[in-house]
N, CA, C and O atoms as a GROMACS GRO file, in nm:
protein
  328
    1MET      N    1   0.082  -0.119   0.000
    1MET     CA    2   0.000   0.000   0.000
    1MET      C    3   0.086   0.126   0.000
    1MET      O    4   0.060   0.219  -0.076
    2ILE      N    5   0.188   0.130   0.084
    2ILE     CA    6   0.274   0.248   0.089
    2ILE      C    7   0.352   0.262  -0.041
    2ILE      O    8   0.372   0.373  -0.091
    3ARG      N    9   0.395   0.150  -0.095
    3ARG     CA   10   0.469   0.154  -0.221
    3ARG      C   11   0.381   0.210  -0.333
    3ARG      O   12   0.427   0.289  -0.415
    4THR      N   13   0.255   0.170  -0.336
    4THR     CA   14   0.161   0.222  -0.435
    4THR      C   15   0.140   0.372  -0.417
    4THR      O   16   0.134   0.446  -0.515
    5LEU      N   17   0.129   0.416  -0.294
    5LEU     CA   18   0.110   0.558  -0.265
    5LEU      C   19   0.232   0.640  -0.308
    5LEU      O   20   0.217   0.744  -0.370
    6ILE      N   21   0.351   0.593  -0.275
    6ILE     CA   22   0.473   0.664  -0.314
    6ILE      C   23   0.486   0.667  -0.466
    6ILE      O   24   0.524   0.769  -0.523
    7ASN      N   25   0.455   0.556  -0.530
    7ASN     CA   26   0.462   0.550  -0.676
    7ASN      C   27   0.363   0.649  -0.738
    7ASN      O   28   0.395   0.715  -0.837
    8ALA      N   29   0.243   0.658  -0.682
    8ALA     CA   30   0.144   0.753  -0.733
    8ALA      C   31   0.189   0.897  -0.714
    8ALA      O   32   0.165   0.982  -0.800
    9ILE      N   33   0.253   0.926  -0.602
    9ILE     CA   34   0.301   1.061  -0.575
    9ILE      C   35   0.413   1.099  -0.673
    9ILE      O   36   0.414   1.210  -0.727
   10VAL      N   37   0.506   1.007  -0.694
   10VAL     CA   38   0.620   1.037  -0.780
   10VAL      C   39   0.579   1.044  -0.926
   10VAL      O   40   0.628   1.129  -1.000
   11ARG      N   41   0.491   0.956  -0.968
   11ARG     CA   42   0.452   0.950  -1.109
   11ARG      C   43   0.339   1.046  -1.145
   11ARG      O   44   0.316   1.072  -1.263
   12GLY      N   45   0.268   1.099  -1.047
   12GLY     CA   46   0.156   1.188  -1.075
   12GLY      C   47   0.200   1.324  -1.124
   12GLY      O   48   0.309   1.372  -1.090
   13GLU      N   49   0.117   1.385  -1.203
   13GLU     CA   50   0.148   1.517  -1.257
   13GLU      C   51   0.108   1.629  -1.162
   13GLU      O   52   0.152   1.743  -1.178
   14GLU      N   53   0.026   1.598  -1.064
   14GLU     CA   54  -0.025   1.702  -0.977
   14GLU      C   55   0.084   1.768  -0.894
   14GLU      O   56   0.090   1.890  -0.884
   15GLY      N   57   0.171   1.687  -0.835
   15GLY     CA   58   0.273   1.742  -0.747
   15GLY      C   59   0.408   1.761  -0.812
   15GLY      O   60   0.494   1.829  -0.756
   16HIS      N   61   0.428   1.702  -0.927
   16HIS     CA   62   0.557   1.710  -0.997
   16HIS      C   63   0.672   1.668  -0.905
   16HIS      O   64   0.775   1.734  -0.899
   17ALA      N   65   0.653   1.557  -0.834
   17ALA     CA   66   0.754   1.512  -0.738
   17ALA      C   67   0.859   1.422  -0.802
   17ALA      O   68   0.951   1.378  -0.733
   18GLY      N   69   0.847   1.394  -0.929
   18GLY     CA   70   0.942   1.305  -0.994
   18GLY      C   71   1.086   1.350  -0.988
   18GLY      O   72   1.174   1.269  -0.960
   19PRO      N   73   1.114   1.479  -1.012
   19PRO     CA   74   1.253   1.526  -1.009
   19PRO      C   75   1.313   1.547  -0.871
   19PRO      O   76   1.426   1.595  -0.860
   20VAL      N   77   1.242   1.513  -0.765
   20VAL     CA   78   1.290   1.537  -0.629
   20VAL      C   79   1.425   1.470  -0.600
   20VAL      O   80   1.509   1.533  -0.537
   21PRO      N   81   1.449   1.345  -0.643
   21PRO     CA   82   1.581   1.286  -0.615
   21PRO      C   83   1.696   1.368  -0.674
   21PRO      O   84   1.801   1.382  -0.610
   22ALA      N   85   1.678   1.421  -0.792
   22ALA     CA   86   1.783   1.504  -0.852
   22ALA      C   87   1.797   1.636  -0.775
   22ALA      O   88   1.908   1.688  -0.762
   23MET      N   89   1.688   1.689  -0.725
   23MET     CA   90   1.695   1.812  -0.646
   23MET      C   91   1.767   1.789  -0.514
   23MET      O   92   1.837   1.877  -0.464
   24VAL      N   93   1.750   1.670  -0.456
   24VAL     CA   94   1.821   1.636  -0.333
   24VAL      C   95   1.972   1.628  -0.360
   24VAL      O   96   2.053   1.673  -0.279
   25VAL      N   97   2.009   1.572  -0.475
   25VAL     CA   98   2.151   1.567  -0.514
   25VAL      C   99   2.205   1.709  -0.531
   25VAL      O  100   2.316   1.739  -0.487
   26ALA      N  101   2.127   1.796  -0.595
   26ALA     CA  102   2.170   1.934  -0.613
   26ALA      C  103   2.186   2.005  -0.478
   26ALA      O  104   2.280   2.082  -0.459
   27ALA      N  105   2.094   1.979  -0.386
   27ALA     CA  106   2.104   2.041  -0.253
   27ALA      C  107   2.228   1.993  -0.180
   27ALA      O  108   2.296   2.071  -0.114
   28ALA      N  109   2.258   1.864  -0.191
   28ALA     CA  110   2.379   1.811  -0.129
   28ALA      C  111   2.503   1.875  -0.191
   28ALA      O  112   2.599   1.906  -0.120
   29GLY      N  113   2.502   1.895  -0.322
   29GLY     CA  114   2.614   1.961  -0.388
   29GLY      C  115   2.630   2.104  -0.341
   29GLY      O  116   2.742   2.153  -0.327
   30ALA      N  117   2.519   2.173  -0.316
   30ALA     CA  118   2.526   2.311  -0.267
   30ALA      C  119   2.586   2.316  -0.127
   30ALA      O  120   2.663   2.406  -0.095
   31VAL      N  121   2.549   2.219  -0.043
   31VAL     CA  122   2.605   2.214   0.092
   31VAL      C  123   2.755   2.187   0.087
   31VAL      O  124   2.833   2.252   0.156
   32VAL      N  125   2.794   2.090   0.004
   32VAL     CA  126   2.937   2.057  -0.008
   32VAL      C  127   3.014   2.174  -0.067
   32VAL      O  128   3.127   2.201  -0.027
   33LEU      N  129   2.953   2.245  -0.162
   33LEU     CA  130   3.017   2.364  -0.220
   33LEU      C  131   3.041   2.469  -0.112
   33LEU      O  132   3.148   2.530  -0.107
   34GLY      N  133   2.942   2.491  -0.027
   34GLY     CA  134   2.958   2.589   0.081
   34GLY      C  135   3.065   2.549   0.181
   34GLY      O  136   3.143   2.633   0.226
   35ILE      N  137   3.070   2.421   0.214
   35ILE     CA  138   3.173   2.374   0.307
   35ILE      C  139   3.311   2.390   0.245
   35ILE      O  140   3.405   2.433   0.311
   36GLY      N  141   3.322   2.354   0.116
   36GLY     CA  142   3.451   2.367   0.049
   36GLY      C  143   3.495   2.512   0.035
   36GLY      O  144   3.614   2.542   0.045
   37ALA      N  145   3.399   2.600   0.011
   37ALA     CA  146   3.434   2.742  -0.004
   37ALA      C  147   3.472   2.805   0.130
   37ALA      O  148   3.551   2.900   0.133
   38ALA      N  149   3.419   2.753   0.239
   38ALA     CA  150   3.448   2.810   0.371
   38ALA      C  151   3.583   2.764   0.426
   38ALA      O  152   3.644   2.834   0.506
   39GLY      N  153   3.628   2.648   0.383
   39GLY     CA  154   3.754   2.595   0.435
   39GLY      C  155   3.873   2.648   0.357
   39GLY      O  156   3.863   2.673   0.237
   40ASP      N  157   3.986   2.664   0.425
   40ASP     CA  158   4.106   2.716   0.361
   40ASP      C  159   4.171   2.612   0.269
   40ASP      O  160   4.214   2.646   0.159
   41ASP      N  161   4.178   2.490   0.313
   41ASP     CA  162   4.245   2.386   0.236
   41ASP      C  163   4.146   2.292   0.166
   41ASP      O  164   4.181   2.180   0.132
   42LEU      N  165   4.025   2.338   0.144
   42LEU     CA  166   3.923   2.251   0.087
   42LEU      C  167   3.874   2.302  -0.050
   42LEU      O  168   3.756   2.291  -0.082
   43GLY      N  169   3.964   2.355  -0.128
   43GLY     CA  170   3.927   2.402  -0.261
   43GLY      C  171   3.877   2.291  -0.350
   43GLY      O  172   3.787   2.310  -0.431
   44TRP      N  173   3.936   2.172  -0.333
   44TRP     CA  174   3.891   2.058  -0.413
   44TRP      C  175   3.749   2.020  -0.380
   44TRP      O  176   3.675   1.974  -0.466
   45LEU      N  177   3.710   2.039  -0.253
   45LEU     CA  178   3.574   2.007  -0.211
   45LEU      C  179   3.474   2.105  -0.272
   45LEU      O  180   3.362   2.067  -0.306
   46ALA      N  181   3.513   2.230  -0.285
   46ALA     CA  182   3.427   2.329  -0.349
   46ALA      C  183   3.406   2.295  -0.497
   46ALA      O  184   3.296   2.311  -0.550
   47ILE      N  185   3.512   2.248  -0.563
   47ILE     CA  186   3.500   2.210  -0.703
   47ILE      C  187   3.406   2.091  -0.718
   47ILE      O  188   3.319   2.091  -0.806
   48VAL      N  189   3.424   1.991  -0.635
   48VAL     CA  190   3.336   1.872  -0.639
   48VAL      C  191   3.192   1.912  -0.608
   48VAL      O  192   3.100   1.865  -0.674
   49GLY      N  193   3.172   1.997  -0.510
   49GLY     CA  194   3.038   2.042  -0.476
   49GLY      C  195   2.972   2.118  -0.590
   49GLY      O  196   2.853   2.102  -0.615
   50GLY      N  197   3.048   2.201  -0.658
   50GLY     CA  198   2.995   2.274  -0.773
   50GLY      C  199   2.955   2.181  -0.887
   50GLY      O  200   2.853   2.202  -0.952
   51ILE      N  201   3.037   2.080  -0.910
   51ILE     CA  202   3.005   1.983  -1.015
   51ILE      C  203   2.880   1.904  -0.979
   51ILE      O  204   2.792   1.884  -1.063
   52VAL      N  205   2.870   1.859  -0.855
   52VAL     CA  206   2.753   1.783  -0.811
   52VAL      C  207   2.627   1.871  -0.817
   52VAL      O  208   2.521   1.825  -0.857
   53LEU      N  209   2.640   1.995  -0.778
   53LEU     CA  210   2.528   2.089  -0.787
   53LEU      C  211   2.482   2.105  -0.931
   53LEU      O  212   2.362   2.098  -0.959
   54ALA      N  213   2.574   2.125  -1.023
   54ALA     CA  214   2.539   2.142  -1.164
   54ALA      C  215   2.474   2.016  -1.221
   54ALA      O  216   2.376   2.024  -1.295
   55VAL      N  217   2.530   1.900  -1.188
   55VAL     CA  218   2.472   1.775  -1.236
   55VAL      C  219   2.331   1.755  -1.180
   55VAL      O  220   2.241   1.711  -1.252
   56GLY      N  221   2.310   1.787  -1.054
   56GLY     CA  222   2.178   1.773  -0.993
   56GLY      C  223   2.076   1.865  -1.057
   56GLY      O  224   1.961   1.825  -1.078
   57ILE      N  225   2.115   1.988  -1.087
   57ILE     CA  226   2.022   2.083  -1.151
   57ILE      C  227   1.988   2.035  -1.291
   57ILE      O  228   1.871   2.036  -1.330
   58MET      N  229   2.088   1.994  -1.367
   58MET     CA  230   2.062   1.946  -1.504
   58MET      C  231   1.976   1.820  -1.501
   58MET      O  232   1.886   1.804  -1.584
   59ALA      N  233   2.001   1.731  -1.407
   59ALA     CA  234   1.922   1.608  -1.396
   59ALA      C  235   1.778   1.638  -1.357
   59ALA      O  236   1.686   1.570  -1.404
   60SER      N  237   1.757   1.738  -1.273
   60SER     CA  238   1.619   1.771  -1.235
   60SER      C  239   1.540   1.826  -1.353
   60SER      O  240   1.423   1.793  -1.369
   61PHE      N  241   1.604   1.909  -1.436
   61PHE     CA  242   1.536   1.957  -1.557
   61PHE      C  243   1.505   1.842  -1.652
   61PHE      O  244   1.396   1.836  -1.709
   62LEU      N  245   1.600   1.752  -1.669
   62LEU     CA  246   1.580   1.638  -1.758
   62LEU      C  247   1.470   1.546  -1.705
   62LEU      O  248   1.384   1.501  -1.781
   63MET      N  249   1.473   1.517  -1.575
   63MET     CA  250   1.370   1.430  -1.517
   63MET      C  251   1.233   1.494  -1.526
   63MET      O  252   1.134   1.425  -1.550
   64ASN      N  253   1.224   1.624  -1.506
   64ASN     CA  254   1.097   1.694  -1.519
   64ASN      C  255   1.043   1.681  -1.661
   64ASN      O  256   0.924   1.656  -1.680
   65HIS      N  257   1.129   1.697  -1.758
   65HIS     CA  258   1.086   1.686  -1.897
   65HIS      C  259   1.039   1.545  -1.929
   65HIS      O  260   0.934   1.526  -1.991
   66VAL      N  261   1.116   1.446  -1.888
   66VAL     CA  262   1.084   1.308  -1.923
   66VAL      C  263   0.964   1.257  -1.845
   66VAL      O  264   0.878   1.189  -1.902
   67MET      N  265   0.956   1.287  -1.716
   67MET     CA  266   0.852   1.229  -1.632
   67MET      C  267   0.721   1.306  -1.635
   67MET      O  268   0.615   1.247  -1.614
   68VAL      N  269   0.724   1.436  -1.660
   68VAL     CA  270   0.602   1.516  -1.652
   68VAL      C  271   0.564   1.573  -1.789
   68VAL      O  272   0.455   1.546  -1.840
   69GLU      N  273   0.652   1.651  -1.846
   69GLU     CA  274   0.617   1.724  -1.968
   69GLU      C  275   0.596   1.632  -2.088
   69GLU      O  276   0.509   1.660  -2.171
   70TYR      N  277   0.672   1.526  -2.099
   70TYR     CA  278   0.659   1.439  -2.215
   70TYR      C  279   0.519   1.379  -2.225
   70TYR      O  280   0.461   1.375  -2.333
   71ASP      N  281   0.464   1.334  -2.112
   71ASP     CA  282   0.329   1.277  -2.113
   71ASP      C  283   0.224   1.383  -2.146
   71ASP      O  284   0.129   1.356  -2.219
   72ILE      N  285   0.242   1.502  -2.092
   72ILE     CA  286   0.147   1.610  -2.121
   72ILE      C  287   0.150   1.644  -2.269
   72ILE      O  288   0.044   1.656  -2.332
   73TYR      N  289   0.269   1.660  -2.325
   73TYR     CA  290   0.280   1.693  -2.467
   73TYR      C  291   0.229   1.580  -2.556
   73TYR      O  292   0.171   1.606  -2.661
   74ALA      N  293   0.249   1.455  -2.515
   74ALA     CA  294   0.200   1.342  -2.593
   74ALA      C  295   0.047   1.343  -2.597
   74ALA      O  296  -0.013   1.316  -2.701
   75ARG      N  297  -0.016   1.373  -2.484
   75ARG     CA  298  -0.162   1.380  -2.483
   75ARG      C  299  -0.212   1.497  -2.567
   75ARG      O  300  -0.313   1.485  -2.635
   76LEU      N  301  -0.143   1.609  -2.564
   76LEU     CA  302  -0.183   1.723  -2.646
   76LEU      C  303  -0.169   1.691  -2.794
   76LEU      O  304  -0.256   1.728  -2.874
   77GLU      N  305  -0.064   1.623  -2.831
   77GLU     CA  306  -0.046   1.583  -2.971
   77GLU      C  307  -0.159   1.490  -3.014
   77GLU      O  308  -0.209   1.501  -3.126
   78THR      N  309  -0.198   1.398  -2.926
   78THR     CA  310  -0.308   1.306  -2.957
   78THR      C  311  -0.439   1.382  -2.974
   78THR      O  312  -0.517   1.351  -3.064
   79LEU      N  313  -0.463   1.479  -2.887
   79LEU     CA  314  -0.585   1.559  -2.898
   79LEU      C  315  -0.588   1.641  -3.027
   79LEU      O  316  -0.694   1.659  -3.088
   80GLU      N  317  -0.472   1.690  -3.068
   80GLU     CA  318  -0.466   1.771  -3.190
   80GLU      C  319  -0.454   1.686  -3.315
   80GLU      O  320  -0.455   1.739  -3.426
   81LYS      N  321  -0.443   1.556  -3.299
   81LYS     CA  322  -0.434   1.460  -3.411
   81LYS      C  323  -0.316   1.486  -3.502
   81LYS      O  324  -0.329   1.484  -3.625
   82LYS      N  325  -0.201   1.510  -3.441
   82LYS     CA  326  -0.079   1.533  -3.521
   82LYS      C  327  -0.002   1.407  -3.536
   82LYS      O  328   0.103   1.407  -3.599
   0.00000   0.00000   0.00000
């Protein structure tokens, strides 16, 4: 039952919760970037955090397009008979 509920939340268009895992990765990258920027000898950590942040943001846009927008556009195309 819980698995069905979580699946409905993630796959549903109402809440757009599909890209949340990528957003969590981006948030972790932002935290690591801040820690790396605050430390004197942690420049490498800031670089890694920036890369993880960028990958998380790009993945969230991609997941949003694939999981939410693609289905909406497919239904619109069907309605317009293209």
